[in-house]
ROROKOL-789727 format. One line per field, with one value per residue: z, y, x of N, C-alpha, C in turn; residue in three letters. Coordinates in Angstrom, 1 decimal, always signed. Example, Ala and Ser with C-alpha at 12.3 -4.5 7.8 and 13.67 -1.06 7.14 Angstrom:
<sites>
npz <- (+7.8|+7.1) $
npy <- (-5.7|-2.2) $
npx <- (+13.2|+12.8) $
capz <- (+7.8|+7.1) $
capy <- (-4.5|-1.1) $
capx <- (+12.3|+13.7) $
cpz <- (+7.8|+7.9) $
cpy <- (-3.3|+0.0) $
cpx <- (+13.2|+12.9) $
code <- (ALA|SER) $
</sites>
This chain:
<sites>
npz <- (-9.1|-11.0|-14.3|-15.1|-12.0|-9.3|-6.2|-3.1|-0.7|+2.8|+3.3|+4.9|+4.9|+5.6|+5.7|+6.1|+6.9|+6.8|+9.2|+11.7|+15.2|+16.9|+15.2|+14.8|+17.1|+16.9|+14.4|+12.9|+10.9|+8.7|+6.0|+5.3|+3.5|+2.3|+1.8|-0.5|-3.7|-3.7|-1.6|+0.7|+2.7|+5.7|+6.9|+5.2|+3.2|+1.4|-1.3|-2.0|-4.9|-4.4|-3.5|-0.9|+2.0|+4.1|+7.5|+9.2|+11.6|+11.8|+12.6|+11.4|+8.2|+4.7|+1.6|-1.2|-4.7|-7.3|-10.8|-11.7|-13.6|-16.7|-17.5|-14.9|-11.9|-9.4|-6.5|-4.4|-3.0|-2.2|-0.3|+0.7|+2.0|+4.0|+5.4|+6.4|+8.1|+9.9|+11.5|+13.4|+16.6|+17.5|+18.3|+16.9|+14.4|+14.7|+14.0|+11.4|+8.2|+5.4|+3.0|+0.3|-2.9|-5.0|-8.0|-10.5|-11.3|-13.3|-11.6|-9.3|-10.3|-10.2|-7.4|-6.1|-4.1|-1.9|-0.4|+1.4|+4.4|+5.1|+6.9|+7.7|+6.1|+4.3|+1.6|-0.9|-3.4|-6.9|-8.4|-10.9|-13.9|-14.6|-12.3|-11.7|-10.7|-11.9|-11.5|-11.8|-10.3|-7.4|-5.2|-1.9|+1.1|+3.0|+1.5|+0.2|+2.3|+3.3|+1.1|+0.8|+3.2|+2.7|+0.5|-1.9|-4.7|-5.6|-8.6|-10.8|-13.9|-15.5|-15.1|-14.3|-13.7|-11.8|-10.7|-9.1|-8.3|-7.9|-6.8|-7.3|-4.8|-3.0|-3.5|-2.7|+0.0|+0.9|+0.6|+2.1|+4.7|+5.3|+4.0|+4.4|+7.1|+8.2|+7.4|+8.8|+11.4|+11.4|+11.4|+13.9|+15.6|+17.9|+19.6|+19.0|+17.7|+16.1|+12.9|+12.8|+15.1|+14.5|+12.2|+13.3|+15.1|+13.4|+11.8|+13.8|+14.5|+12.2|+12.0|+14.4|+14.3|+11.7|+10.1|+11.9|+13.0|+10.6|+9.8|+10.1|+11.7|+10.7|+8.7|+6.5|+5.7|+4.3|+2.0|+3.1|+6.1|+8.6|+9.0|+8.3|+5.5|+2.4|-1.1|-4.7|-7.8|-10.0|-12.9) $
npy <- (-1.9|-1.4|+0.0|+1.5|+1.8|+3.8|+3.7|+4.1|+6.6|+6.9|+8.3|+10.8|+12.4|+15.3|+16.2|+18.6|+18.9|+20.4|+19.4|+18.8|+19.6|+17.4|+15.2|+15.6|+14.8|+12.1|+11.1|+11.3|+13.9|+13.1|+12.0|+9.2|+7.9|+5.0|+4.6|+6.4|+7.4|+9.9|+12.1|+13.8|+16.7|+15.7|+17.4|+19.0|+19.9|+17.4|+16.3|+13.6|+11.7|+10.7|+9.4|+11.1|+9.8|+10.6|+10.3|+8.3|+7.2|+4.8|+1.3|-1.4|-2.1|-1.3|-2.9|-1.6|-1.8|-0.6|-0.3|-1.5|-0.2|+0.2|-2.4|-3.2|-5.0|-6.2|-7.9|-9.1|-10.1|-8.9|-10.7|-12.0|-9.8|-9.3|-11.7|-11.6|-9.4|-10.2|-11.8|-10.3|-8.6|-7.3|-4.6|-3.3|-2.7|-1.1|+1.7|+1.7|+2.2|+2.0|+0.0|+0.3|-1.0|+0.4|+2.3|+2.6|+5.6|+8.4|+10.3|+8.7|+7.3|+9.1|+9.6|+6.9|+4.3|+1.5|+1.5|+3.6|+5.3|+7.2|+9.3|+7.6|+5.5|+2.9|+2.5|+0.4|-0.5|-1.5|-4.1|-4.5|-6.1|-8.1|-8.7|-7.8|-5.4|-2.7|-1.0|+1.8|+2.5|+1.6|-0.4|+0.5|-0.7|-1.4|-2.0|-4.2|-6.1|-6.2|-7.1|-9.7|-10.8|-11.3|-12.9|-11.8|-11.3|-10.1|-9.3|-8.5|-7.5|-6.0|-4.1|-1.6|-1.7|-2.9|-5.5|-6.3|-9.2|-10.8|-13.4|-14.8|-15.7|-14.5|-11.8|-11.4|-12.2|-10.2|-7.9|-8.4|-9.1|-7.2|-4.5|-3.9|-4.3|-2.6|-0.1|-0.1|+0.0|+2.7|+3.9|+3.2|+4.4|+6.7|+8.0|+8.7|+11.6|+12.6|+12.1|+10.2|+8.6|+7.7|+6.1|+4.2|+2.9|+1.9|+0.1|-1.7|-2.7|-3.9|-6.0|-7.4|-8.0|-8.8|-9.9|-11.9|-13.5|-14.7|-16.5|-15.7|-16.6|-18.9|-20.3|-21.9|-21.0|-18.6|-16.9|-15.2|-13.8|-11.4|-8.0|-5.0|-3.1|-1.6|-0.7|+0.0|+1.9|+4.6|+6.7) $
npx <- (+12.6|+10.8|+10.7|+13.9|+15.3|+16.5|+18.3|+16.4|+16.2|+15.3|+12.2|+10.2|+7.2|+5.5|+2.1|-0.1|-3.4|-6.7|-8.2|-10.7|-10.4|-10.9|-10.4|-7.7|-6.6|-6.8|-5.8|-2.7|-1.4|+0.3|+2.4|+4.1|+6.6|+8.2|+11.6|+12.6|+13.8|+14.8|+16.6|+15.1|+14.2|+12.8|+11.0|+9.8|+6.9|+5.0|+3.2|+1.6|+0.6|-2.0|-5.3|-7.0|-8.3|-10.8|-10.9|-13.3|-13.9|-15.2|-15.5|-13.4|-11.9|-11.4|-10.4|-9.0|-8.6|-6.7|-6.0|-2.8|-1.1|+0.5|+2.8|+3.2|+2.3|+0.2|+1.3|+0.1|-3.1|-6.4|-7.6|-5.3|-4.1|-6.0|-6.0|-3.4|-3.4|-5.3|-3.9|-2.7|-2.8|-6.0|-6.2|-4.2|-5.1|-7.3|-7.5|-7.1|-8.5|-8.4|-6.9|-5.0|-4.3|-2.3|-1.6|+1.0|+2.5|+3.7|+4.8|+5.3|+7.4|+9.4|+9.6|+9.7|+8.3|+7.7|+5.5|+3.2|+2.1|-0.8|-2.6|-5.5|-5.0|-3.3|-1.1|-0.2|+2.2|+2.6|+4.6|+7.1|+6.2|+8.1|+9.2|+11.7|+14.2|+16.0|+19.1|+21.2|+23.3|+25.3|+23.4|+22.2|+23.6|+21.6|+19.4|+20.3|+20.6|+18.0|+16.5|+17.7|+16.8|+14.1|+14.2|+14.9|+17.2|+20.3|+22.0|+24.8|+24.8|+26.5|+29.5|+28.6|+25.9|+23.1|+20.9|+17.9|+16.3|+13.2|+11.1|+7.8|+6.9|+8.8|+8.4|+5.7|+6.0|+7.7|+6.1|+3.8|+4.8|+6.7|+6.5|+3.7|+3.4|+5.3|+4.3|+1.9|+3.0|+3.8|+1.3|+0.1|+1.9|+1.8|+3.4|+6.1|+7.8|+9.9|+11.4|+13.5|+13.1|+10.5|+10.9|+12.6|+11.0|+9.0|+10.5|+11.4|+8.9|+8.1|+9.9|+9.4|+6.6|+6.2|+8.5|+9.7|+7.5|+6.7|+8.6|+11.2|+13.3|+14.1|+16.5|+16.0|+13.5|+13.7|+15.8|+17.7|+19.1|+19.0|+18.9|+16.9|+15.4|+14.5|+13.1|+12.2|+12.3|+13.3|+13.0) $
capz <- (-9.6|-12.2|-15.2|-14.4|-10.8|-8.5|-4.8|-2.4|+0.7|+3.6|+3.2|+5.6|+4.4|+6.5|+4.9|+7.1|+6.3|+7.7|+9.9|+12.9|+16.3|+17.4|+14.4|+14.9|+18.2|+16.5|+13.2|+12.6|+9.5|+8.1|+5.0|+5.5|+2.4|+2.6|+1.0|-1.8|-4.4|-3.4|-0.2|+1.0|+4.1|+6.1|+7.5|+4.1|+2.7|+0.3|-1.7|-2.8|-5.9|-3.9|-3.0|+0.5|+2.6|+5.3|+8.6|+9.5|+12.9|+11.8|+12.8|+10.2|+7.1|+3.3|+0.7|-2.5|-5.8|-8.5|-11.9|-11.4|-14.6|-17.8|-17.2|-13.5|-11.4|-7.9|-6.1|-3.3|-3.3|-1.0|+0.7|+1.4|+2.9|+5.1|+6.2|+7.1|+9.1|+10.9|+12.4|+14.3|+17.6|+16.9|+18.6|+16.0|+13.2|+15.0|+13.4|+9.9|+7.5|+4.0|+2.5|-1.2|-3.9|-5.9|-9.4|-10.8|-12.2|-13.6|-10.4|-8.4|-10.9|-9.7|-6.0|-5.9|-2.8|-1.9|+0.3|+2.3|+5.3|+5.0|+7.6|+8.1|+5.0|+3.8|+0.2|-1.4|-4.8|-7.7|-8.8|-12.3|-14.4|-14.7|-10.9|-11.7|-10.6|-12.4|-10.8|-12.5|-9.3|-6.4|-4.2|-0.6|+1.9|+3.7|+0.6|-0.1|+3.4|+3.4|+0.0|+1.1|+4.3|+2.1|-0.7|-3.1|-5.1|-6.4|-9.6|-11.5|-15.3|-16.1|-14.1|-13.9|-13.5|-10.8|-10.8|-8.0|-8.8|-6.9|-7.3|-6.9|-3.4|-2.2|-3.6|-1.9|+1.3|+1.2|+0.7|+3.3|+6.0|+5.6|+3.7|+5.0|+8.6|+8.5|+7.3|+9.9|+12.5|+11.4|+11.7|+15.3|+16.4|+18.3|+20.6|+18.5|+16.9|+15.2|+11.8|+13.1|+16.0|+13.9|+11.4|+14.1|+15.6|+12.3|+11.5|+14.9|+14.5|+11.0|+12.3|+15.5|+13.9|+10.3|+9.7|+12.8|+13.0|+9.3|+9.5|+10.0|+12.5|+10.1|+7.5|+5.4|+5.3|+3.4|+1.5|+3.8|+7.5|+9.1|+9.5|+7.3|+4.9|+1.3|-2.5|-5.7|-8.7|-10.8|-14.2) $
capy <- (-3.0|-0.9|+0.8|+1.6|+2.5|+4.1|+3.3|+5.1|+6.9|+6.9|+9.6|+11.0|+13.7|+15.9|+16.8|+19.1|+19.1|+21.1|+18.5|+19.4|+19.3|+16.1|+14.3|+15.8|+14.0|+10.7|+10.8|+12.2|+14.4|+12.9|+11.0|+8.6|+7.0|+4.2|+4.5|+7.1|+7.6|+11.3|+12.5|+15.0|+17.1|+15.1|+18.3|+19.7|+19.4|+16.5|+16.0|+12.4|+11.6|+9.6|+9.8|+11.2|+9.2|+11.3|+9.3|+8.2|+6.7|+3.6|+0.2|-2.2|-1.4|-1.8|-3.1|-1.1|-2.2|+0.2|-0.9|-1.3|+0.6|-0.6|-2.9|-3.5|-5.9|-6.4|-9.2|-9.6|-10.0|-8.4|-11.8|-12.2|-8.7|-9.5|-12.8|-11.2|-8.4|-11.0|-12.5|-9.3|-8.2|-6.4|-3.2|-2.7|-2.3|-0.4|+3.0|+1.5|+2.2|+1.7|-0.5|+0.4|-1.5|+1.5|+2.2|+3.2|+6.8|+9.1|+10.9|+7.7|+6.9|+10.0|+9.4|+5.6|+3.7|+0.3|+1.8|+4.8|+5.5|+8.6|+9.3|+6.3|+4.6|+2.4|+2.3|-0.6|-0.2|-2.7|-4.5|-4.6|-7.4|-9.0|-8.9|-7.4|-4.0|-2.3|+0.1|+2.3|+2.8|+0.5|-0.3|+0.7|-2.0|-1.6|-2.7|-5.6|-6.9|-6.4|-8.0|-11.0|-11.3|-11.8|-13.8|-11.1|-11.7|-9.1|-9.7|-7.4|-7.9|-5.3|-3.4|-0.4|-1.9|-3.9|-6.0|-7.0|-10.2|-11.4|-14.5|-14.6|-15.9|-13.6|-10.5|-11.5|-12.2|-8.9|-6.9|-8.7|-9.2|-6.1|-3.2|-3.7|-4.2|-1.4|+1.1|-0.2|+0.5|+4.1|+4.3|+3.1|+5.1|+8.0|+8.5|+9.4|+12.8|+12.8|+11.2|+9.1|+7.7|+7.0|+5.1|+3.2|+2.2|+1.1|-1.0|-2.7|-3.2|-4.8|-7.2|-8.2|-8.5|-9.2|-10.8|-13.0|-14.4|-15.3|-17.4|-15.0|-17.2|-20.1|-20.1|-22.6|-20.4|-17.5|-17.0|-14.4|-13.5|-10.3|-6.8|-4.6|-1.8|-0.9|-1.1|+0.8|+2.7|+5.7|+7.0) $
capx <- (+11.7|+10.0|+11.6|+15.2|+15.2|+17.6|+17.9|+15.6|+16.5|+14.1|+11.5|+9.0|+6.7|+4.4|+1.1|-1.1|-4.7|-7.6|-9.1|-11.2|-9.5|-11.1|-9.7|-6.3|-6.1|-6.9|-5.0|-1.6|-1.6|+1.6|+2.5|+5.4|+6.9|+9.4|+12.8|+12.4|+15.1|+15.3|+16.9|+14.4|+14.1|+11.5|+10.0|+9.1|+5.6|+5.0|+1.9|+1.6|-0.4|-2.9|-6.6|-7.0|-9.5|-11.1|-11.2|-14.7|-14.1|-15.9|-14.6|-13.2|-11.2|-11.7|-9.2|-9.3|-7.7|-6.6|-5.2|-1.4|-0.4|+1.1|+4.1|+3.3|+1.3|+0.1|+1.8|-0.8|-4.5|-7.1|-7.7|-4.0|-3.9|-6.9|-5.5|-2.2|-3.8|-6.1|-2.9|-2.2|-3.8|-7.0|-6.0|-3.2|-5.8|-8.5|-7.6|-6.9|-9.8|-8.2|-5.6|-5.2|-3.3|-2.3|-1.1|+2.3|+2.4|+5.0|+5.3|+5.9|+8.6|+10.4|+9.8|+9.1|+8.4|+6.9|+4.3|+3.1|+0.9|-1.2|-3.9|-6.1|-4.9|-2.0|-1.0|+0.9|+2.4|+2.8|+5.9|+7.3|+5.8|+9.2|+9.7|+13.1|+14.4|+17.3|+19.8|+22.4|+24.4|+25.3|+22.3|+22.6|+23.7|+20.4|+18.5|+20.8|+20.3|+16.6|+16.1|+18.1|+15.9|+12.9|+14.4|+15.3|+18.5|+21.0|+23.1|+25.4|+25.0|+27.6|+30.3|+27.9|+24.5|+22.7|+19.5|+17.3|+15.4|+12.3|+10.2|+6.4|+6.8|+9.6|+7.8|+4.6|+6.5|+8.2|+5.0|+2.9|+5.5|+7.6|+6.0|+2.4|+3.6|+6.1|+3.4|+1.0|+3.7|+3.7|-0.1|-0.2|+2.9|+1.4|+4.3|+7.3|+7.6|+11.0|+11.5|+14.4|+12.4|+9.3|+11.4|+13.2|+9.9|+8.4|+11.4|+11.3|+7.5|+8.0|+10.7|+8.8|+5.3|+6.2|+9.5|+10.0|+6.4|+6.5|+9.7|+12.5|+14.3|+14.5|+17.3|+15.4|+12.3|+14.0|+17.2|+18.6|+18.8|+19.7|+18.3|+15.9|+15.3|+13.8|+12.7|+11.6|+13.2|+12.7|+13.7) $
cpz <- (-10.7|-13.0|-14.5|-13.2|-10.2|-7.0|-4.1|-1.0|+1.5|+3.4|+4.1|+5.2|+5.3|+5.6|+5.9|+6.4|+7.3|+8.2|+11.2|+14.1|+16.9|+16.6|+14.5|+16.1|+17.9|+15.4|+13.1|+11.2|+8.8|+6.9|+5.2|+4.3|+2.6|+1.5|-0.4|-2.4|-4.1|-1.9|+0.1|+2.5|+4.6|+6.7|+6.4|+3.6|+1.5|+0.0|-2.6|-3.8|-5.5|-3.5|-1.4|+1.0|+4.0|+6.4|+9.0|+11.0|+13.0|+12.0|+11.5|+9.1|+5.7|+2.5|-0.7|-3.5|-7.0|-9.6|-11.6|-12.3|-15.6|-17.4|-15.7|-13.1|-9.9|-7.6|-4.9|-3.7|-2.0|+0.1|+1.4|+2.4|+4.2|+6.0|+7.0|+8.3|+10.2|+11.9|+13.5|+15.4|+17.1|+17.2|+17.6|+14.7|+13.5|+14.3|+11.9|+9.2|+6.0|+3.8|+1.0|-2.0|-5.0|-7.3|-9.5|-11.7|-12.5|-12.4|-9.4|-9.0|-10.4|-8.2|-5.6|-4.5|-2.9|-1.2|+1.1|+3.3|+5.3|+5.7|+8.1|+7.1|+4.8|+2.4|-0.2|-2.9|-5.6|-8.0|-10.4|-12.7|-14.4|-13.3|-10.8|-11.6|-11.1|-11.7|-11.6|-11.6|-8.2|-5.4|-2.8|+0.2|+2.6|+2.8|+0.3|+1.0|+3.5|+2.3|+0.3|+2.2|+3.7|+0.8|-2.0|-3.4|-6.0|-7.4|-10.2|-12.9|-15.9|-14.9|-13.5|-13.7|-12.5|-11.0|-9.6|-8.5|-7.7|-7.6|-6.8|-5.4|-2.6|-2.3|-2.7|-0.4|+1.8|+1.4|+1.9|+4.6|+6.3|+5.3|+4.4|+6.5|+9.0|+8.5|+8.4|+11.2|+12.6|+11.8|+13.2|+16.2|+16.7|+19.3|+20.0|+17.6|+15.9|+14.1|+12.1|+14.0|+15.4|+13.0|+12.2|+14.7|+14.5|+11.8|+12.5|+14.8|+13.3|+11.3|+13.3|+15.0|+12.5|+10.0|+10.6|+12.8|+11.7|+8.9|+9.5|+10.8|+11.8|+8.8|+6.3|+4.9|+4.3|+3.0|+2.3|+5.2|+7.8|+9.7|+8.5|+6.7|+3.6|+0.0|-3.4|-6.6|-9.4|-12.0|-14.0) $
cpy <- (-2.6|-0.1|+0.9|+2.4|+2.9|+3.8|+4.4|+5.3|+7.0|+8.3|+9.7|+12.3|+14.1|+16.6|+17.2|+19.4|+19.8|+20.2|+19.2|+18.9|+17.9|+15.0|+14.4|+14.9|+12.5|+10.3|+11.8|+12.6|+14.3|+11.9|+10.4|+7.6|+6.3|+4.3|+5.1|+7.2|+9.0|+11.5|+13.8|+15.4|+16.6|+16.1|+19.1|+19.1|+18.4|+16.1|+14.8|+12.4|+10.5|+10.2|+9.9|+10.7|+9.8|+10.2|+9.4|+7.8|+5.4|+2.4|-0.6|-1.4|-2.0|-1.9|-2.7|-1.5|-1.3|-0.6|-0.6|-0.3|-0.3|-1.1|-3.3|-4.4|-5.9|-7.8|-9.8|-9.4|-9.4|-9.5|-12.0|-11.1|-8.9|-10.6|-12.5|-10.3|-9.2|-11.7|-11.6|-9.1|-7.2|-4.9|-2.5|-2.2|-1.5|+1.0|+2.9|+1.4|+1.8|+1.1|-0.5|-0.1|-0.4|+1.3|+3.0|+4.4|+7.4|+9.7|+9.9|+7.1|+7.8|+9.8|+8.0|+5.1|+2.4|+0.5|+3.1|+4.6|+6.9|+8.6|+8.0|+5.2|+4.1|+2.1|+1.4|-0.5|-1.5|-2.9|-4.6|-6.0|-8.5|-9.4|-8.7|-5.9|-3.7|-1.0|+0.5|+2.8|+1.7|+0.7|-0.1|-0.6|-2.4|-2.4|-4.1|-6.5|-7.2|-7.3|-9.4|-11.6|-11.9|-12.6|-13.1|-11.4|-10.6|-9.8|-8.4|-7.8|-7.2|-4.6|-2.1|-0.5|-3.1|-4.3|-6.7|-7.9|-10.8|-12.6|-14.1|-14.7|-14.9|-12.2|-10.4|-11.4|-10.8|-7.8|-7.1|-8.6|-8.1|-4.8|-3.0|-3.5|-3.0|-0.2|+1.1|+0.3|+2.0|+4.6|+4.2|+3.8|+6.5|+8.7|+9.3|+10.5|+13.0|+11.7|+9.9|+8.1|+7.0|+5.9|+3.9|+2.3|+1.3|-0.1|-2.1|-3.4|-4.2|-6.1|-8.1|-8.8|-9.0|-10.3|-12.1|-14.0|-15.2|-16.2|-16.8|-15.7|-18.5|-19.9|-20.8|-21.9|-19.2|-17.6|-16.1|-14.1|-12.2|-9.2|-6.3|-3.2|-1.6|-1.5|+0.0|+1.6|+3.8|+6.0|+8.1) $
cpx <- (+10.9|+11.0|+13.0|+15.0|+16.5|+17.2|+17.2|+16.2|+15.2|+13.5|+10.3|+8.5|+5.5|+3.4|+0.0|-2.4|-5.6|-8.7|-9.6|-10.3|-9.7|-10.4|-8.2|-5.7|-6.1|-6.0|-3.9|-1.6|-0.2|+1.5|+3.9|+5.6|+8.2|+10.4|+12.6|+13.8|+15.7|+15.6|+16.2|+14.4|+12.8|+10.5|+9.3|+7.8|+5.8|+3.6|+1.8|+0.4|-1.3|-4.3|-6.5|-8.4|-9.7|-11.5|-12.7|-14.9|-14.8|-15.0|-14.5|-12.4|-11.6|-10.4|-9.7|-8.2|-7.8|-5.8|-3.7|-0.7|+0.3|+2.5|+4.2|+2.2|+1.3|+0.5|+1.1|-2.2|-5.2|-7.3|-6.4|-3.7|-4.8|-6.4|-4.3|-2.5|-4.6|-5.1|-2.4|-3.3|-4.7|-6.8|-5.0|-3.9|-7.1|-8.7|-7.4|-8.3|-9.6|-6.9|-5.8|-4.0|-3.3|-1.7|+0.2|+2.0|+3.7|+5.6|+5.9|+7.1|+9.7|+10.7|+9.2|+9.3|+7.5|+5.6|+4.3|+2.0|+0.5|-2.6|-4.3|-5.9|-3.4|-2.1|+0.1|+1.0|+2.8|+4.3|+5.9|+6.8|+6.8|+9.7|+11.2|+13.2|+15.8|+17.8|+21.0|+23.4|+24.3|+24.1|+22.9|+22.7|+22.4|+19.4|+19.0|+20.5|+18.8|+16.1|+16.5|+17.2|+14.7|+13.0|+14.7|+16.8|+19.1|+22.0|+23.6|+25.7|+26.2|+28.3|+29.5|+26.4|+24.2|+21.3|+19.1|+16.2|+14.5|+11.6|+8.8|+6.3|+7.6|+8.9|+6.5|+4.9|+6.9|+7.1|+4.1|+3.6|+6.5|+6.9|+4.7|+2.6|+4.3|+5.1|+2.3|+1.7|+3.7|+2.3|-0.4|+0.8|+2.4|+2.3|+5.5|+7.0|+8.7|+11.0|+12.3|+13.7|+11.2|+9.8|+12.0|+12.1|+9.2|+9.2|+11.4|+9.9|+7.5|+8.8|+9.9|+7.4|+5.2|+7.2|+9.7|+8.8|+6.2|+7.7|+11.0|+13.6|+14.9|+15.3|+16.7|+14.1|+12.5|+15.5|+18.2|+18.2|+19.5|+18.8|+17.3|+16.0|+14.5|+13.4|+12.2|+12.7|+12.5|+13.6|+14.6) $
code <- (UNK|UNK|UNK|UNK|UNK|UNK|UNK|UNK|UNK|UNK|UNK|UNK|UNK|UNK|UNK|UNK|UNK|UNK|UNK|UNK|UNK|UNK|UNK|UNK|UNK|UNK|UNK|UNK|UNK|UNK|UNK|UNK|UNK|UNK|UNK|UNK|UNK|UNK|UNK|UNK|UNK|UNK|UNK|UNK|UNK|UNK|UNK|UNK|UNK|UNK|UNK|UNK|UNK|UNK|UNK|UNK|UNK|UNK|UNK|UNK|UNK|UNK|UNK|UNK|UNK|UNK|UNK|UNK|UNK|UNK|UNK|UNK|UNK|UNK|UNK|UNK|UNK|UNK|UNK|UNK|UNK|UNK|UNK|UNK|UNK|UNK|UNK|UNK|UNK|UNK|UNK|UNK|UNK|UNK|UNK|UNK|UNK|UNK|UNK|UNK|UNK|UNK|UNK|UNK|UNK|UNK|UNK|UNK|UNK|UNK|UNK|UNK|UNK|UNK|UNK|UNK|UNK|UNK|UNK|UNK|UNK|UNK|UNK|UNK|UNK|UNK|UNK|UNK|UNK|UNK|UNK|UNK|UNK|UNK|UNK|UNK|UNK|UNK|UNK|UNK|UNK|UNK|UNK|UNK|UNK|UNK|UNK|UNK|UNK|UNK|UNK|UNK|UNK|UNK|UNK|UNK|UNK|UNK|UNK|UNK|UNK|UNK|UNK|UNK|UNK|UNK|UNK|UNK|UNK|UNK|UNK|UNK|UNK|UNK|UNK|UNK|UNK|UNK|UNK|UNK|UNK|UNK|UNK|UNK|UNK|UNK|UNK|UNK|UNK|UNK|UNK|UNK|UNK|UNK|UNK|UNK|UNK|UNK|UNK|UNK|UNK|UNK|UNK|UNK|UNK|UNK|UNK|UNK|UNK|UNK|UNK|UNK|UNK|UNK|UNK|UNK|UNK|UNK|UNK|UNK|UNK|UNK|UNK|UNK|UNK|UNK|UNK|UNK|UNK|UNK|UNK|UNK|UNK|UNK|UNK) $
</sites>
């Protein structure tokens, strides 16, 4: 969706910080990034170019907005994020302290993702101003299915290039009802320890509490129906 992108494979990154023992019991010291372009070993350290927000234990969360970066734009507003989270049971957001609308950087071009969960924070990333993502290799079936679920449309301008086209509505739908809910699923998942199990839970959570409640059962409400998966590109 930004500059020429490649498809992302699922990425989970572990970032161990020197937190005191009481916080360790409350917050998992992991970074989980959704669908990166790089196939990385999920056990290897990964240091995202993000601000780390130390958990405070206070109730409630803040929504922070950073400039999206040249050529990019945010597709949701703080009020839309709050309204979406208000639809969820309160215990789902009790440990959430920050939702940040982040900026696109050179590093994120190399390892792009739609969002990550890190500690007590969820980071959502901007879309290309054109709402179009370019691919120089065939997109994975998972992405094709997920994009269709939320109204994204794939076209193939040439035999060797692919383009994912969003509308204002579908991009907003995708970020609020898929990315945001998926990352929240990671934050509340204190049971699963393996990468596969964590991703399976987050995908289930995003479908149950994001896709279905927002119209997933109605063919007229979205352009596609099915299952779920990804977004983002890199140079």
